[in-house]
N, C-alpha and C positions, 0 to 999 in steps of 0.2 A: 504494500500500500504506500503510495507516494503522498507525503504531506506537503501542503502548499504553504510557503512562507507568506505571512500577512504583512502588508505595508504598515509600518508603525509611525513613520515620520520622515522628515526631510532635513538635510544639513543646511543650517542657515549661515554658519561661519566656521572657519577653522583657525585656531590660534596656533600658528606654527611653532613659536618658541616654547610652548608648553604641551604641544600635541593634544590639544583639547578640541573636541567638536561640540559646537552649539547645535542642538537638535530640537526642532519644533515637533512635538508629538501631535499627530493628526488623527490617528486611529488606535483604538485598543489601549491596553495598559502595558507598561514596561516595569519590570521588577529587578532588583538585585539578583544576579544568578542567571538571568535570561541570556540567551545567545542571540546576537544580532548580526545582520549581513548588510554591509555597505555596498551599494551598486551605483556606478556612474560611468561616464564615458571612459575614464581612466582609473576607476576604482572598482575593486572586487575582492573583498576579504570578509572573514567572519571572526568575531571575537565575543567573549562573554563579558558581562557587565559586573564588575566587582565594586563599583562606586559610581554614583551619579549625584549631581548637585543642582540646586536652583539657587541662584544668587549666592554661591559659595557655601550654601547650607546643605549638608548631606541629606538625601531623601531615600526612602525604600521603594516607593511606587510613583511612577509618572503617569499622568492621565492626559487625554486629549486637551490641547490648549496650553500645556506646560512647555516651557522652553528650558531644556536641561543641558548641562555640560557633562561630558564624559571624556575620560582620557582614552585616546585611541592608539592602536599599535602601529598604524600606518597613516599616511597622509590621506585626508578626505577633502572634498571640494564642495563649495556651495552648490546646492540643488541635487547633490547625491541623494538617492532614495535609501531609507533605512528600513529593513525588513526584520521581523522577529522570526527566528527559526523555531519551528515547533519542537517541543520537548520530545526526546526519543529519537529524533532524526540525527542528532550530532553525537550520539553515544556509541 
């Protein structure tokens, strides 16, 4: 059975010097421990979330409308799409 990744948000900004992506959550919820997939013209990688913040305050759950910051393992670009990888697909 193939599980489909759900779109969770979009990259609004990338802070190069600290490798942090500012992501606008558009659909669904994102939690610590979730695995996300960044996809764009020059971007394609998967990573898990071990920390996310809103205005430098750590949060556990992000909901639609939230603008969150997370540290990323690779460079992302504005307008890259962020997908949530279904649990069980990455184990």
